[in-house]
PDB file of N, H, CA, C and O in Angstrom:
ATOM      1  N   MET A   1      -1.907 -23.859  -4.961  1.00  0.00           N
ATOM      2  CA  MET A   1      -0.663 -23.989  -4.222  1.00  0.00           C
ATOM      3  C   MET A   1      -0.061 -22.620  -3.922  1.00  0.00           C
ATOM      4  O   MET A   1       0.566 -22.439  -2.878  1.00  0.00           O
ATOM      5  N   PHE A   2      -0.240 -21.665  -4.812  1.00  0.00           N
ATOM      6  H   PHE A   2      -0.749 -21.812  -5.660  1.00  0.00           H
ATOM      7  CA  PHE A   2       0.355 -20.343  -4.622  1.00  0.00           C
ATOM      8  C   PHE A   2      -0.405 -19.514  -3.586  1.00  0.00           C
ATOM      9  O   PHE A   2       0.203 -18.831  -2.761  1.00  0.00           O
ATOM     10  N   VAL A   3      -1.711 -19.576  -3.633  1.00  0.00           N
ATOM     11  H   VAL A   3      -2.205 -20.131  -4.303  1.00  0.00           H
ATOM     12  CA  VAL A   3      -2.535 -18.791  -2.704  1.00  0.00           C
ATOM     13  C   VAL A   3      -2.274 -19.184  -1.249  1.00  0.00           C
ATOM     14  O   VAL A   3      -2.141 -18.296  -0.406  1.00  0.00           O
ATOM     15  N   PRO A   4      -2.195 -20.479  -0.918  1.00  0.00           N
ATOM     16  CA  PRO A   4      -1.876 -20.826   0.483  1.00  0.00           C
ATOM     17  C   PRO A   4      -0.518 -20.276   0.933  1.00  0.00           C
ATOM     18  O   PRO A   4      -0.360 -19.894   2.092  1.00  0.00           O
ATOM     19  N   LEU A   5       0.450 -20.233   0.032  1.00  0.00           N
ATOM     20  H   LEU A   5       0.322 -20.543  -0.910  1.00  0.00           H
ATOM     21  CA  LEU A   5       1.765 -19.679   0.369  1.00  0.00           C
ATOM     22  C   LEU A   5       1.642 -18.200   0.715  1.00  0.00           C
ATOM     23  O   LEU A   5       2.199 -17.741   1.713  1.00  0.00           O
ATOM     24  N   VAL A   6       0.919 -17.465  -0.101  1.00  0.00           N
ATOM     25  H   VAL A   6       0.466 -17.837  -0.911  1.00  0.00           H
ATOM     26  CA  VAL A   6       0.739 -16.033   0.148  1.00  0.00           C
ATOM     27  C   VAL A   6      -0.018 -15.805   1.449  1.00  0.00           C
ATOM     28  O   VAL A   6       0.361 -14.949   2.249  1.00  0.00           O
ATOM     29  N   MET A   7      -1.073 -16.561   1.660  1.00  0.00           N
ATOM     30  H   MET A   7      -1.381 -17.256   1.011  1.00  0.00           H
ATOM     31  CA  MET A   7      -1.864 -16.406   2.881  1.00  0.00           C
ATOM     32  C   MET A   7      -1.051 -16.768   4.121  1.00  0.00           C
ATOM     33  O   MET A   7      -1.185 -16.119   5.158  1.00  0.00           O
ATOM     34  N   ALA A   8      -0.214 -17.791   4.025  1.00  0.00           N
ATOM     35  H   ALA A   8      -0.105 -18.319   3.182  1.00  0.00           H
ATOM     36  CA  ALA A   8       0.644 -18.169   5.153  1.00  0.00           C
ATOM     37  C   ALA A   8       1.655 -17.060   5.451  1.00  0.00           C
ATOM     38  O   ALA A   8       1.908 -16.747   6.614  1.00  0.00           O
ATOM     39  N   CYS A   9       2.230 -16.469   4.409  1.00  0.00           N
ATOM     40  H   CYS A   9       2.025 -16.723   3.464  1.00  0.00           H
ATOM     41  CA  CYS A   9       3.171 -15.354   4.601  1.00  0.00           C
ATOM     42  C   CYS A   9       2.477 -14.198   5.317  1.00  0.00           C
ATOM     43  O   CYS A   9       3.042 -13.589   6.225  1.00  0.00           O
ATOM     44  N   PHE A  10       1.253 -13.905   4.901  1.00  0.00           N
ATOM     45  H   PHE A  10       0.794 -14.400   4.163  1.00  0.00           H
ATOM     46  CA  PHE A  10       0.511 -12.806   5.501  1.00  0.00           C
ATOM     47  C   PHE A  10       0.128 -13.120   6.954  1.00  0.00           C
ATOM     48  O   PHE A  10       0.289 -12.280   7.839  1.00  0.00           O
ATOM     49  N   ARG A  11      -0.372 -14.322   7.185  1.00  0.00           N
ATOM     50  H   ARG A  11      -0.502 -15.005   6.466  1.00  0.00           H
ATOM     51  CA  ARG A  11      -0.824 -14.711   8.524  1.00  0.00           C
ATOM     52  C   ARG A  11       0.346 -14.779   9.516  1.00  0.00           C
ATOM     53  O   ARG A  11       0.210 -14.362  10.666  1.00  0.00           O
ATOM     54  N   LEU A  12       1.483 -15.300   9.071  1.00  0.00           N
ATOM     55  H   LEU A  12       1.593 -15.639   8.137  1.00  0.00           H
ATOM     56  CA  LEU A  12       2.640 -15.448   9.953  1.00  0.00           C
ATOM     57  C   LEU A  12       3.512 -14.192  10.025  1.00  0.00           C
ATOM     58  O   LEU A  12       4.461 -14.125  10.806  1.00  0.00           O
ATOM     59  N   GLU A  13       3.170 -13.188   9.188  1.00  0.00           N
ATOM     60  H   GLU A  13       2.399 -13.243   8.554  1.00  0.00           H
ATOM     61  CA  GLU A  13       3.969 -11.972   9.082  1.00  0.00           C
ATOM     62  C   GLU A  13       5.421 -12.319   8.776  1.00  0.00           C
ATOM     63  O   GLU A  13       6.352 -11.825   9.412  1.00  0.00           O
ATOM     64  N   TRP A  14       5.575 -13.171   7.798  1.00  0.00           N
ATOM     65  H   TRP A  14       4.819 -13.572   7.282  1.00  0.00           H
ATOM     66  CA  TRP A  14       6.891 -13.702   7.424  1.00  0.00           C
ATOM     67  C   TRP A  14       7.026 -13.667   5.913  1.00  0.00           C
ATOM     68  O   TRP A  14       6.106 -14.044   5.188  1.00  0.00           O
ATOM     69  N   PHE A  15       8.162 -13.217   5.450  1.00  0.00           N
ATOM     70  H   PHE A  15       8.910 -12.910   6.038  1.00  0.00           H
ATOM     71  CA  PHE A  15       8.445 -13.190   4.014  1.00  0.00           C
ATOM     72  C   PHE A  15       9.736 -13.970   3.797  1.00  0.00           C
ATOM     73  O   PHE A  15      10.774 -13.589   4.339  1.00  0.00           O
ATOM     74  N   PRO A  16       9.700 -15.055   3.017  1.00  0.00           N
ATOM     75  CA  PRO A  16      10.885 -15.904   2.851  1.00  0.00           C
ATOM     76  C   PRO A  16      12.107 -15.129   2.365  1.00  0.00           C
ATOM     77  O   PRO A  16      12.012 -14.309   1.451  1.00  0.00           O
ATOM     78  N   ARG A  17      13.229 -15.391   2.972  1.00  0.00           N
ATOM     79  H   ARG A  17      13.306 -16.057   3.714  1.00  0.00           H
ATOM     80  CA  ARG A  17      14.482 -14.720   2.616  1.00  0.00           C
ATOM     81  C   ARG A  17      14.829 -14.943   1.143  1.00  0.00           C
ATOM     82  O   ARG A  17      15.404 -14.072   0.490  1.00  0.00           O
ATOM     83  N   ARG A  18      14.482 -16.088   0.648  1.00  0.00           N
ATOM     84  H   ARG A  18      14.016 -16.796   1.179  1.00  0.00           H
ATOM     85  CA  ARG A  18      14.782 -16.411  -0.746  1.00  0.00           C
ATOM     86  C   ARG A  18      14.133 -15.415  -1.710  1.00  0.00           C
ATOM     87  O   ARG A  18      14.688 -15.123  -2.770  1.00  0.00           O
ATOM     88  N   PHE A  19      12.966 -14.898  -1.344  1.00  0.00           N
ATOM     89  H   PHE A  19      12.515 -15.135  -0.484  1.00  0.00           H
ATOM     90  CA  PHE A  19      12.268 -13.955  -2.208  1.00  0.00           C
ATOM     91  C   PHE A  19      12.796 -12.534  -2.065  1.00  0.00           C
ATOM     92  O   PHE A  19      12.437 -11.660  -2.855  1.00  0.00           O
ATOM     93  N   LYS A  20      13.634 -12.293  -1.079  1.00  0.00           N
ATOM     94  H   LYS A  20      13.926 -13.002  -0.437  1.00  0.00           H
ATOM     95  CA  LYS A  20      14.198 -10.960  -0.877  1.00  0.00           C
ATOM     96  C   LYS A  20      15.443 -10.732  -1.726  1.00  0.00           C
ATOM     97  O   LYS A  20      15.879  -9.594  -1.901  1.00  0.00           O
ATOM     98  N   ASN A  21      16.004 -11.796  -2.245  1.00  0.00           N
ATOM     99  H   ASN A  21      15.649 -12.720  -2.103  1.00  0.00           H
ATOM    100  CA  ASN A  21      17.204 -11.670  -3.068  1.00  0.00           C
ATOM    101  C   ASN A  21      16.878 -10.984  -4.384  1.00  0.00           C
ATOM    102  O   ASN A  21      15.814 -11.195  -4.966  1.00  0.00           O
ATOM    103  N   ILE A  22      17.808 -10.165  -4.841  1.00  0.00           N
ATOM    104  H   ILE A  22      18.673  -9.993  -4.368  1.00  0.00           H
ATOM    105  CA  ILE A  22      17.647  -9.505  -6.131  1.00  0.00           C
ATOM    106  C   ILE A  22      18.917  -9.697  -6.940  1.00  0.00           C
ATOM    107  O   ILE A  22      19.968 -10.036  -6.396  1.00  0.00           O
ATOM    108  N   LYS A  23      18.815  -9.485  -8.212  1.00  0.00           N
ATOM    109  H   LYS A  23      17.961  -9.210  -8.655  1.00  0.00           H
ATOM    110  CA  LYS A  23      19.971  -9.561  -9.093  1.00  0.00           C
ATOM    111  C   LYS A  23      20.088  -8.216  -9.792  1.00  0.00           C
ATOM    112  O   LYS A  23      19.107  -7.714 -10.341  1.00  0.00           O
ATOM    113  N   THR A  24      21.273  -7.632  -9.775  1.00  0.00           N
ATOM    114  H   THR A  24      22.069  -8.039  -9.329  1.00  0.00           H
ATOM    115  CA  THR A  24      21.496  -6.352 -10.418  1.00  0.00           C
ATOM    116  C   THR A  24      22.411  -6.557 -11.617  1.00  0.00           C
ATOM    117  O   THR A  24      23.458  -7.196 -11.523  1.00  0.00           O
ATOM    118  N   ILE A  25      21.991  -6.003 -12.735  1.00  0.00           N
ATOM    119  H   ILE A  25      21.140  -5.483 -12.811  1.00  0.00           H
ATOM    120  CA  ILE A  25      22.765  -6.102 -13.967  1.00  0.00           C
ATOM    121  C   ILE A  25      23.233  -4.706 -14.340  1.00  0.00           C
ATOM    122  O   ILE A  25      22.464  -3.747 -14.276  1.00  0.00           O
ATOM    123  N   ILE A  26      24.483  -4.594 -14.725  1.00  0.00           N
ATOM    124  H   ILE A  26      25.108  -5.373 -14.777  1.00  0.00           H
ATOM    125  CA  ILE A  26      25.049  -3.304 -15.107  1.00  0.00           C
ATOM    126  C   ILE A  26      25.151  -3.260 -16.631  1.00  0.00           C
ATOM    127  O   ILE A  26      25.771  -4.123 -17.253  1.00  0.00           O
ATOM    128  N   LEU A  27      24.531  -2.237 -17.218  1.00  0.00           N
ATOM    129  H   LEU A  27      24.027  -1.536 -16.713  1.00  0.00           H
ATOM    130  CA  LEU A  27      24.557  -2.062 -18.665  1.00  0.00           C
ATOM    131  C   LEU A  27      25.211  -0.724 -18.996  1.00  0.00           C
ATOM    132  O   LEU A  27      24.984   0.276 -18.316  1.00  0.00           O
ATOM    133  N   ALA A  28      26.010  -0.721 -20.034  1.00  0.00           N
ATOM    134  H   ALA A  28      26.194  -1.533 -20.587  1.00  0.00           H
ATOM    135  CA  ALA A  28      26.596   0.533 -20.502  1.00  0.00           C
ATOM    136  C   ALA A  28      25.521   1.331 -21.228  1.00  0.00           C
ATOM    137  O   ALA A  28      24.764   0.779 -22.026  1.00  0.00           O
ATOM    138  N   LYS A  29      25.454   2.630 -20.949  1.00  0.00           N
ATOM    139  H   LYS A  29      26.069   3.079 -20.301  1.00  0.00           H
ATOM    140  CA  LYS A  29      24.490   3.488 -21.623  1.00  0.00           C
ATOM    141  C   LYS A  29      24.934   3.693 -23.073  1.00  0.00           C
ATOM    142  O   LYS A  29      26.121   3.848 -23.363  1.00  0.00           O
ATOM    143  N   SER A  30      23.967   3.689 -23.957  1.00  0.00           N
ATOM    144  H   SER A  30      23.003   3.564 -23.722  1.00  0.00           H
ATOM    145  CA  SER A  30      24.307   3.901 -25.364  1.00  0.00           C
ATOM    146  C   SER A  30      24.521   5.388 -25.635  1.00  0.00           C
ATOM    147  O   SER A  30      24.051   6.244 -24.886  1.00  0.00           O
ATOM    148  N   ARG A  31      25.210   5.665 -26.679  1.00  0.00           N
ATOM    149  H   ARG A  31      25.592   4.969 -27.287  1.00  0.00           H
ATOM    150  CA  ARG A  31      25.483   7.037 -27.125  1.00  0.00           C
ATOM    151  C   ARG A  31      26.282   7.872 -26.122  1.00  0.00           C
ATOM    152  O   ARG A  31      26.141   9.094 -26.079  1.00  0.00           O
ATOM    153  N   LYS A  32      27.095   7.232 -25.341  1.00  0.00           N
ATOM    154  H   LYS A  32      27.209   6.239 -25.376  1.00  0.00           H
ATOM    155  CA  LYS A  32      27.971   7.962 -24.420  1.00  0.00           C
ATOM    156  C   LYS A  32      29.380   7.970 -24.995  1.00  0.00           C
ATOM    157  O   LYS A  32      29.773   7.055 -25.719  1.00  0.00           O
ATOM    158  N   LYS A  33      30.116   8.987 -24.672  1.00  0.00           N
ATOM    159  H   LYS A  33      29.797   9.730 -24.084  1.00  0.00           H
ATOM    160  CA  LYS A  33      31.502   9.070 -25.142  1.00  0.00           C
ATOM    161  C   LYS A  33      32.347   8.061 -24.366  1.00  0.00           C
ATOM    162  O   LYS A  33      32.058   7.771 -23.205  1.00  0.00           O
ATOM    163  N   PRO A  34      33.387   7.528 -25.001  1.00  0.00           N
ATOM    164  CA  PRO A  34      34.204   6.474 -24.361  1.00  0.00           C
ATOM    165  C   PRO A  34      34.760   6.845 -22.989  1.00  0.00           C
ATOM    166  O   PRO A  34      34.882   5.971 -22.131  1.00  0.00           O
ATOM    167  N   PHE A  35      35.097   8.103 -22.756  1.00  0.00           N
ATOM    168  H   PHE A  35      34.997   8.813 -23.453  1.00  0.00           H
ATOM    169  CA  PHE A  35      35.653   8.462 -21.446  1.00  0.00           C
ATOM    170  C   PHE A  35      34.609   8.372 -20.337  1.00  0.00           C
ATOM    171  O   PHE A  35      34.976   8.256 -19.168  1.00  0.00           O
ATOM    172  N   ASN A  36      33.309   8.422 -20.670  1.00  0.00           N
ATOM    173  H   ASN A  36      33.011   8.516 -21.619  1.00  0.00           H
ATOM    174  CA  ASN A  36      32.256   8.288 -19.652  1.00  0.00           C
ATOM    175  C   ASN A  36      32.179   6.881 -19.084  1.00  0.00           C
ATOM    176  O   ASN A  36      31.634   6.691 -17.997  1.00  0.00           O
ATOM    177  N   TYR A  37      32.712   5.886 -19.795  1.00  0.00           N
ATOM    178  H   TYR A  37      33.154   6.040 -20.679  1.00  0.00           H
ATOM    179  CA  TYR A  37      32.657   4.506 -19.315  1.00  0.00           C
ATOM    180  C   TYR A  37      33.647   4.246 -18.183  1.00  0.00           C
ATOM    181  O   TYR A  37      33.663   3.166 -17.593  1.00  0.00           O
ATOM    182  N   LYS A  38      34.472   5.248 -17.890  1.00  0.00           N
ATOM    183  H   LYS A  38      34.459   6.125 -18.369  1.00  0.00           H
ATOM    184  CA  LYS A  38      35.399   5.126 -16.764  1.00  0.00           C
ATOM    185  C   LYS A  38      34.778   5.656 -15.476  1.00  0.00           C
ATOM    186  O   LYS A  38      35.386   5.580 -14.409  1.00  0.00           O
ATOM    187  N   THR A  39      33.555   6.197 -15.583  1.00  0.00           N
ATOM    188  H   THR A  39      33.061   6.259 -16.451  1.00  0.00           H
ATOM    189  CA  THR A  39      32.858   6.736 -14.417  1.00  0.00           C
ATOM    190  C   THR A  39      31.477   6.081 -14.321  1.00  0.00           C
ATOM    191  O   THR A  39      31.005   5.502 -15.300  1.00  0.00           O
ATOM    192  N   PRO A  40      30.828   6.164 -13.169  1.00  0.00           N
ATOM    193  CA  PRO A  40      29.486   5.583 -13.014  1.00  0.00           C
ATOM    194  C   PRO A  40      28.432   6.201 -13.928  1.00  0.00           C
ATOM    195  O   PRO A  40      27.403   5.575 -14.185  1.00  0.00           O
ATOM    196  N   VAL A  41      28.666   7.411 -14.422  1.00  0.00           N
ATOM    197  H   VAL A  41      29.501   7.920 -14.213  1.00  0.00           H
ATOM    198  CA  VAL A  41      27.700   8.091 -15.283  1.00  0.00           C
ATOM    199  C   VAL A  41      27.448   7.312 -16.572  1.00  0.00           C
ATOM    200  O   VAL A  41      26.374   7.425 -17.163  1.00  0.00           O
ATOM    201  N   GLY A  42      28.405   6.542 -17.002  1.00  0.00           N
ATOM    202  H   GLY A  42      29.277   6.450 -16.522  1.00  0.00           H
ATOM    203  CA  GLY A  42      28.284   5.821 -18.263  1.00  0.00           C
ATOM    204  C   GLY A  42      27.529   4.495 -18.167  1.00  0.00           C
ATOM    205  O   GLY A  42      27.411   3.778 -19.160  1.00  0.00           O
ATOM    206  N   TYR A  43      27.021   4.170 -16.989  1.00  0.00           N
ATOM    207  H   TYR A  43      27.117   4.753 -16.182  1.00  0.00           H
ATOM    208  CA  TYR A  43      26.368   2.879 -16.800  1.00  0.00           C
ATOM    209  C   TYR A  43      24.975   3.026 -16.206  1.00  0.00           C
ATOM    210  O   TYR A  43      24.670   4.020 -15.548  1.00  0.00           O
ATOM    211  N   ARG A  44      24.144   2.036 -16.443  1.00  0.00           N
ATOM    212  H   ARG A  44      24.392   1.228 -16.978  1.00  0.00           H
ATOM    213  CA  ARG A  44      22.779   1.997 -15.912  1.00  0.00           C
ATOM    214  C   ARG A  44      22.606   0.688 -15.142  1.00  0.00           C
ATOM    215  O   ARG A  44      23.002  -0.375 -15.621  1.00  0.00           O
ATOM    216  N   LEU A  45      22.014   0.768 -13.952  1.00  0.00           N
ATOM    217  H   LEU A  45      21.693   1.631 -13.563  1.00  0.00           H
ATOM    218  CA  LEU A  45      21.758  -0.427 -13.156  1.00  0.00           C
ATOM    219  C   LEU A  45      20.330  -0.893 -13.393  1.00  0.00           C
ATOM    220  O   LEU A  45      19.393  -0.098 -13.322  1.00  0.00           O
ATOM    221  N   ILE A  46      20.165  -2.170 -13.671  1.00  0.00           N
ATOM    222  H   ILE A  46      20.926  -2.816 -13.729  1.00  0.00           H
ATOM    223  CA  ILE A  46      18.856  -2.782 -13.842  1.00  0.00           C
ATOM    224  C   ILE A  46      18.696  -3.788 -12.707  1.00  0.00           C
ATOM    225  O   ILE A  46      19.513  -4.699 -12.572  1.00  0.00           O
ATOM    226  N   THR A  47      17.661  -3.636 -11.897  1.00  0.00           N
ATOM    227  H   THR A  47      16.998  -2.896 -12.007  1.00  0.00           H
ATOM    228  CA  THR A  47      17.419  -4.528 -10.770  1.00  0.00           C
ATOM    229  C   THR A  47      16.328  -5.520 -11.131  1.00  0.00           C
ATOM    230  O   THR A  47      15.240  -5.130 -11.554  1.00  0.00           O
ATOM    231  N   LEU A  48      16.621  -6.800 -10.963  1.00  0.00           N
ATOM    232  H   LEU A  48      17.505  -7.116 -10.619  1.00  0.00           H
ATOM    233  CA  LEU A  48      15.668  -7.854 -11.284  1.00  0.00           C
ATOM    234  C   LEU A  48      15.204  -8.514  -9.989  1.00  0.00           C
ATOM    235  O   LEU A  48      16.012  -9.042  -9.225  1.00  0.00           O
ATOM    236  N   PHE A  49      13.896  -8.477  -9.752  1.00  0.00           N
ATOM    237  H   PHE A  49      13.240  -8.048 -10.373  1.00  0.00           H
ATOM    238  CA  PHE A  49      13.301  -9.140  -8.603  1.00  0.00           C
ATOM    239  C   PHE A  49      12.685 -10.447  -9.064  1.00  0.00           C
ATOM    240  O   PHE A  49      12.333 -10.595 -10.235  1.00  0.00           O
ATOM    241  N   PHE A  50      12.553 -11.389  -8.154  1.00  0.00           N
ATOM    242  H   PHE A  50      12.838 -11.269  -7.203  1.00  0.00           H
ATOM    243  CA  PHE A  50      11.837 -12.609  -8.478  1.00  0.00           C
ATOM    244  C   PHE A  50      10.376 -12.269  -8.712  1.00  0.00           C
ATOM    245  O   PHE A  50       9.799 -11.478  -7.966  1.00  0.00           O
ATOM    246  N   THR A  51       9.782 -12.843  -9.718  1.00  0.00           N
ATOM    247  H   THR A  51      10.251 -13.485 -10.324  1.00  0.00           H
ATOM    248  CA  THR A  51       8.384 -12.574 -10.049  1.00  0.00           C
ATOM    249  C   THR A  51       7.468 -12.928  -8.898  1.00  0.00           C
ATOM    250  O   THR A  51       6.499 -12.213  -8.639  1.00  0.00           O
ATOM    251  N   ILE A  52       7.752 -14.009  -8.207  1.00  0.00           N
ATOM    252  H   ILE A  52       8.539 -14.589  -8.417  1.00  0.00           H
ATOM    253  CA  ILE A  52       6.892 -14.439  -7.104  1.00  0.00           C
ATOM    254  C   ILE A  52       6.875 -13.383  -6.000  1.00  0.00           C
ATOM    255  O   ILE A  52       5.859 -13.203  -5.328  1.00  0.00           O
ATOM    256  N   ARG A  53       7.986 -12.691  -5.813  1.00  0.00           N
ATOM    257  H   ARG A  53       8.811 -12.837  -6.358  1.00  0.00           H
ATOM    258  CA  ARG A  53       8.047 -11.629  -4.806  1.00  0.00           C
ATOM    259  C   ARG A  53       7.092 -10.504  -5.175  1.00  0.00           C
ATOM    260  O   ARG A  53       6.363  -9.991  -4.327  1.00  0.00           O
ATOM    261  N   LYS A  54       7.103 -10.127  -6.446  1.00  0.00           N
ATOM    262  H   LYS A  54       7.696 -10.545  -7.136  1.00  0.00           H
ATOM    263  CA  LYS A  54       6.220  -9.047  -6.891  1.00  0.00           C
ATOM    264  C   LYS A  54       4.759  -9.419  -6.677  1.00  0.00           C
ATOM    265  O   LYS A  54       3.967  -8.603  -6.208  1.00  0.00           O
ATOM    266  N   VAL A  55       4.409 -10.647  -7.021  1.00  0.00           N
ATOM    267  H   VAL A  55       5.053 -11.310  -7.402  1.00  0.00           H
ATOM    268  CA  VAL A  55       3.020 -11.093  -6.877  1.00  0.00           C
ATOM    269  C   VAL A  55       2.605 -11.102  -5.417  1.00  0.00           C
ATOM    270  O   VAL A  55       1.518 -10.632  -5.082  1.00  0.00           O
ATOM    271  N   ILE A  56       3.445 -11.623  -4.549  1.00  0.00           N
ATOM    272  H   ILE A  56       4.329 -12.005  -4.821  1.00  0.00           H
ATOM    273  CA  ILE A  56       3.133 -11.673  -3.123  1.00  0.00           C
ATOM    274  C   ILE A  56       2.969 -10.259  -2.562  1.00  0.00           C
ATOM    275  O   ILE A  56       2.047 -10.004  -1.787  1.00  0.00           O
ATOM    276  N   LYS A  57       3.856  -9.339  -2.949  1.00  0.00           N
ATOM    277  H   LYS A  57       4.605  -9.546  -3.579  1.00  0.00           H
ATOM    278  CA  LYS A  57       3.757  -7.975  -2.448  1.00  0.00           C
ATOM    279  C   LYS A  57       2.471  -7.303  -2.911  1.00  0.00           C
ATOM    280  O   LYS A  57       1.844  -6.574  -2.142  1.00  0.00           O
ATOM    281  N   VAL A  58       2.073  -7.537  -4.150  1.00  0.00           N
ATOM    282  H   VAL A  58       2.582  -8.129  -4.775  1.00  0.00           H
ATOM    283  CA  VAL A  58       0.831  -6.939  -4.657  1.00  0.00           C
ATOM    284  C   VAL A  58      -0.372  -7.479  -3.898  1.00  0.00           C
ATOM    285  O   VAL A  58      -1.255  -6.717  -3.507  1.00  0.00           O
ATOM    286  N   ILE A  59      -0.410  -8.787  -3.688  1.00  0.00           N
ATOM    287  H   ILE A  59       0.308  -9.407  -4.005  1.00  0.00           H
ATOM    288  CA  ILE A  59      -1.541  -9.396  -2.980  1.00  0.00           C
ATOM    289  C   ILE A  59      -1.609  -8.894  -1.544  1.00  0.00           C
ATOM    290  O   ILE A  59      -2.685  -8.542  -1.060  1.00  0.00           O
ATOM    291  N   ILE A  60      -0.479  -8.858  -0.867  1.00  0.00           N
ATOM    292  H   ILE A  60       0.395  -9.143  -1.260  1.00  0.00           H
ATOM    293  CA  ILE A  60      -0.468  -8.389   0.521  1.00  0.00           C
ATOM    294  C   ILE A  60      -0.834  -6.907   0.588  1.00  0.00           C
ATOM    295  O   ILE A  60      -1.565  -6.497   1.490  1.00  0.00           O
ATOM    296  N   THR A  61      -0.345  -6.107  -0.340  1.00  0.00           N
ATOM    297  H   THR A  61       0.249  -6.440  -1.072  1.00  0.00           H
ATOM    298  CA  THR A  61      -0.674  -4.674  -0.355  1.00  0.00           C
ATOM    299  C   THR A  61      -2.172  -4.468  -0.550  1.00  0.00           C
ATOM    300  O   THR A  61      -2.779  -3.639   0.128  1.00  0.00           O
ATOM    301  N   GLU A  62      -2.762  -5.211  -1.462  1.00  0.00           N
ATOM    302  H   GLU A  62      -2.269  -5.885  -2.012  1.00  0.00           H
ATOM    303  CA  GLU A  62      -4.195  -5.092  -1.679  1.00  0.00           C
ATOM    304  C   GLU A  62      -4.975  -5.527  -0.444  1.00  0.00           C
ATOM    305  O   GLU A  62      -5.981  -4.912  -0.090  1.00  0.00           O
ATOM    306  N   LYS A  63      -4.510  -6.589   0.209  1.00  0.00           N
ATOM    307  H   LYS A  63      -3.693  -7.088  -0.079  1.00  0.00           H
ATOM    308  CA  LYS A  63      -5.203  -7.084   1.403  1.00  0.00           C
ATOM    309  C   LYS A  63      -5.122  -6.074   2.543  1.00  0.00           C
ATOM    310  O   LYS A  63      -6.101  -5.856   3.257  1.00  0.00           O
ATOM    311  N   VAL A  64      -3.963  -5.464   2.710  1.00  0.00           N
ATOM    312  H   VAL A  64      -3.168  -5.641   2.130  1.00  0.00           H
ATOM    313  CA  VAL A  64      -3.773  -4.489   3.792  1.00  0.00           C
ATOM    314  C   VAL A  64      -4.585  -3.226   3.522  1.00  0.00           C
ATOM    315  O   VAL A  64      -5.207  -2.691   4.440  1.00  0.00           O
ATOM    316  N   THR A  65      -4.590  -2.746   2.300  1.00  0.00           N
ATOM    317  H   THR A  65      -4.085  -3.180   1.554  1.00  0.00           H
ATOM    318  CA  THR A  65      -5.315  -1.508   1.997  1.00  0.00           C
ATOM    319  C   THR A  65      -6.814  -1.705   1.982  1.00  0.00           C
ATOM    320  O   THR A  65      -7.562  -0.743   2.157  1.00  0.00           O
ATOM    321  N   TYR A  66      -7.269  -2.929   1.777  1.00  0.00           N
ATOM    322  H   TYR A  66      -6.661  -3.710   1.635  1.00  0.00           H
ATOM    323  CA  TYR A  66      -8.692  -3.197   1.780  1.00  0.00           C
ATOM    324  C   TYR A  66      -9.219  -3.141   3.186  1.00  0.00           C
ATOM    325  O   TYR A  66     -10.413  -3.342   3.407  1.00  0.00           O
TER     326      TYR A  66
END
């Protein structure tokens, strides 16, 4: 079921919008002084992609480079 989806995306040159969405989580950096938490320097952004997006991109990249 997954392979036909990837092949259809490649053949149609279409990538579902749902797979383009990402979630960003903001974490406070450890061992920082309290005044740093009032500025962006005191935080770290973690970006979470859907796993299916990563798999599709890897398969398409391998197919294109081959």
